[in-house]
C-alpha positions as CSV (number, residue, x, y, z in Angstrom):
1,M,-119.1,8.5,139.1
2,I,-121.3,11.4,138.2
3,K,-120.4,14.6,139.9
4,D,-123.0,16.4,142.0
5,I,-123.7,19.6,140.1
6,K,-125.9,22.4,141.3
7,M,-128.6,23.5,138.8
8,D,-131.6,25.8,139.0
9,I,-134.8,23.9,139.0
10,K,-136.9,24.6,136.0
11,K,-140.7,24.3,136.6
12,I,-142.9,23.1,133.8
13,K,-146.5,23.3,134.8
14,S,-148.6,22.4,131.8
15,I,-148.8,19.8,129.1
16,G,-148.7,22.6,126.4
17,E,-145.6,24.2,127.9
18,Y,-143.7,20.9,127.9
19,S,-144.9,20.0,124.3
20,E,-143.8,23.4,123.1
21,L,-140.4,23.1,124.8
22,R,-139.9,19.9,122.9
23,G,-141.2,21.2,119.6
24,A,-144.2,18.9,119.6
25,E,-147.9,19.4,118.8
26,T,-150.4,19.4,121.8
27,F,-153.3,17.0,121.0
28,H,-155.0,17.6,124.3
29,P,-154.4,20.2,127.0
30,L,-154.2,17.6,129.8
31,I,-152.6,14.6,128.1
32,N,-150.2,14.1,125.3
33,I,-147.8,11.5,123.7
34,L,-144.6,12.7,122.0
35,D,-142.2,10.8,119.8
36,Y,-138.5,11.2,120.6
37,E,-137.4,11.1,117.0
38,N,-139.2,14.4,116.4
39,L,-138.3,16.2,119.7
40,K,-135.8,18.9,120.6
41,F,-133.3,18.0,123.3
42,L,-134.0,19.1,126.9
43,E,-131.0,21.2,128.0
44,P,-129.1,19.7,130.9
45,A,-130.9,21.0,134.0
46,S,-133.1,19.9,136.9
47,Y,-136.8,19.8,136.0
48,N,-139.9,19.9,138.2
49,F,-142.8,18.6,136.2
50,G,-146.4,19.5,137.2
51,F,-147.7,16.3,135.7
52,Y,-147.1,12.5,135.4
53,C,-144.5,11.4,132.9
54,V,-143.9,7.9,131.5
55,F,-140.8,7.8,129.3
56,L,-140.3,4.9,127.0
57,K,-136.6,5.0,126.3
58,E,-135.5,2.7,123.5
59,T,-132.0,4.1,123.6
60,K,-129.8,5.2,126.5
61,C,-129.0,8.7,125.4
62,G,-127.6,10.3,128.6
63,D,-127.4,10.4,132.4
64,L,-130.4,11.1,134.7
65,R,-130.8,11.8,138.3
66,Y,-134.1,11.2,140.2
67,G,-134.2,13.4,143.2
68,K,-130.6,13.2,144.5
69,E,-129.9,9.7,143.3
70,T,-128.5,8.5,139.9
71,Y,-131.3,6.8,138.0
72,D,-130.6,3.4,136.6
73,Y,-131.9,2.9,133.1
74,Q,-130.8,1.2,130.0
75,E,-132.1,0.7,126.5
76,E,-135.7,-0.5,126.3
77,S,-136.8,1.0,129.6
78,L,-139.7,2.7,131.2
79,V,-139.1,5.7,133.5
80,F,-141.9,7.0,135.7
81,V,-142.0,10.5,137.2
82,A,-144.8,12.0,139.4
83,P,-145.9,15.6,139.7
84,G,-143.5,17.7,141.8
85,Q,-140.6,15.3,141.6
86,I,-137.2,16.4,140.4
87,L,-135.6,14.8,137.3
88,T,-132.2,16.0,136.3
89,V,-130.8,15.7,132.8
90,E,-127.0,15.7,133.4
91,K,-125.5,15.1,130.0
92,Y,-126.1,13.4,126.6
93,L,-124.1,10.7,125.1
94,P,-122.3,11.8,121.9
95,D,-123.7,10.5,118.6
96,V,-126.7,8.8,120.1
97,K,-130.1,9.7,118.8
98,P,-132.9,9.4,121.3
99,K,-135.7,6.9,120.4
100,G,-138.9,6.2,122.1
101,K,-142.1,7.9,123.4
102,V,-143.1,10.3,126.2
103,L,-146.6,10.0,127.8
104,I,-147.5,13.1,129.9
105,I,-150.7,13.3,132.0
106,H,-151.8,16.2,134.0
107,P,-153.4,15.3,137.4
108,D,-156.6,17.2,136.4
109,F,-157.2,14.7,133.6
110,L,-157.5,12.0,136.3
111,K,-159.8,13.9,138.7
112,G,-163.1,12.2,139.3
113,T,-161.9,8.9,137.9
114,A,-161.2,5.6,139.7
115,L,-157.6,5.8,138.4
116,G,-157.2,9.2,140.0
117,N,-158.0,7.7,143.4
118,I,-155.5,4.9,143.2
119,I,-152.6,6.2,141.1
120,I,-150.7,6.9,144.3
121,D,-150.6,3.1,144.9
122,Y,-148.4,2.6,141.8
123,S,-145.1,2.6,143.7
124,F,-142.9,3.0,140.7
125,F,-143.9,6.7,140.7
126,S,-142.1,7.0,144.0
127,Y,-138.6,8.3,144.7
128,S,-137.9,5.0,146.4
129,S,-137.9,3.4,142.9
130,R,-134.5,4.4,141.5
131,E,-134.5,1.8,138.9
132,A,-136.2,1.9,135.5
133,L,-138.4,-0.9,134.3
134,H,-136.3,-2.9,131.8
135,L,-138.5,-4.3,129.1
136,S,-138.2,-7.4,127.0
137,K,-139.0,-7.1,123.3
138,K,-142.4,-8.6,123.8
139,E,-143.1,-6.2,126.7
140,R,-141.9,-3.2,124.7
141,D,-144.2,-4.1,121.9
142,M,-147.1,-4.3,124.3
143,V,-146.3,-0.9,125.7
144,L,-146.0,0.6,122.2
145,N,-149.4,-0.8,121.3
146,I,-151.0,0.9,124.3
147,F,-149.2,4.2,123.5
148,K,-150.4,3.9,119.9
149,T,-154.0,3.3,120.9
150,I,-154.0,6.3,123.3
151,E,-152.3,8.5,120.6
152,E,-154.9,7.5,118.0
153,E,-157.7,8.3,120.4
154,L,-156.3,11.7,121.2
155,Q,-155.8,12.6,117.5
156,Q,-159.4,11.8,116.4
157,N,-162.5,13.9,117.1
158,L,-163.1,13.7,120.9
159,D,-166.5,12.5,122.0
160,K,-168.1,11.5,125.3
161,H,-166.4,8.1,125.3
162,S,-162.8,9.4,124.6
163,K,-161.8,10.1,128.2
164,T,-163.2,6.8,129.5
165,L,-161.3,4.8,126.8
166,V,-158.0,6.7,127.4
167,I,-158.2,6.2,131.1
168,S,-158.9,2.5,130.6
169,H,-155.7,2.2,128.5
170,L,-153.7,4.3,131.0
171,Q,-154.7,1.9,133.8
172,L,-153.9,-1.1,131.5
173,L,-150.4,0.4,131.0
174,L,-149.8,0.9,134.7
175,N,-151.1,-2.6,135.6
176,Y,-148.9,-4.2,133.0
177,S,-146.0,-2.2,134.4
178,I,-146.6,-3.7,137.8
179,R,-146.5,-7.2,136.3
180,F,-143.3,-6.4,134.4
181,Y,-141.6,-4.9,137.6
182,D,-142.5,-8.1,139.5
183,R,-141.0,-10.2,136.7
184,Q,-137.8,-8.0,136.9
185,F,-137.4,-8.5,140.6
186,I,-138.2,-12.2,140.5
187,T,-135.6,-12.7,137.8
188,R,-133.0,-10.9,139.8
189,E,-133.9,-12.9,142.9
190,H,-133.3,-16.1,140.9
191,V,-130.0,-14.8,139.7
192,N,-128.9,-13.8,143.2
193,K,-130.0,-17.2,144.5
194,G,-127.9,-19.0,141.9
195,I,-124.9,-16.9,142.9
196,L,-125.4,-17.8,146.6
197,E,-125.8,-21.5,145.8
198,K,-122.6,-21.5,143.8
199,F,-120.7,-19.7,146.6
200,E,-122.1,-22.2,149.2
201,N,-121.1,-25.1,147.0
202,Q,-117.6,-23.8,146.7
203,L,-117.3,-23.3,150.5
204,N,-118.6,-26.8,151.1
205,S,-116.1,-28.2,148.6
206,Y,-113.3,-26.3,150.3
207,F,-114.0,-27.4,153.8
208,S,-114.5,-31.0,152.8
209,S,-111.1,-31.1,151.2
210,D,-107.6,-31.0,152.8
211,K,-107.1,-27.4,151.7
212,P,-108.1,-25.8,155.1
213,Q,-105.1,-27.7,156.7
214,N,-102.7,-26.4,154.1
215,I,-104.1,-23.0,153.2
C-alpha cells in the first residue's frame, strides 16, 4: 500500500515550461508531443498542469496518484489529465527506462473549435476515471500512428490548414479512446459474468448433492 505523503504542488502553466522541464524541444507554444526515451525524469512531487495531457505509457516506470487516489495503470496504457487536476509522481521503479509518448494541449489551442466545446464530454479526463486505458497491441499501434501524424504536422512549416488537421486528429484520438474504454469495460463485464456463473454452478452442485446434510 502506498503511503500518503504530503508534497508541495508544483504548477506548470505553459507547454514551453513543461517541455523545458523535460528537456524537450517546443514545436508549438500551445501543443507538443514528447518522446519518453529523450526526456528527463519528473522529480517525485504533485503537479498541477495548466493543460491537457495524454500519456502513452509503454512501460510501467513508477507509481502515480490522481487527485487523492492511486491511479491504476500498467504497460501499454493511456493516462488522461485535464487542466487544473493534480497528478502525483510518487516513486520510480529501479532499472526501468520509461518508454512512450506525451501529448500536451493547452486549452487556448482548442478555443473556437468544435472540439473545444465538447472536450468536457470525454469522461476519461475526469477524476472519476481512476483507471488507465489498457491498450492491445493493435490499439497501441493506432494511437502511435495518430501521435506520429500530429507530430509530423507540428514539425513542418505551419499554414492555414495545420490547426484544422491537428484538431481533426486530436478528436480522432479521443473518439478511438472512447471505443477502447468501452471494449475494456465490456471485456471485464464478461469476465465478471463468467466468475458469477461458475460460482452459481458450484452452489447448485453443492445443494443438489448430499453435502449440505453432512457439512
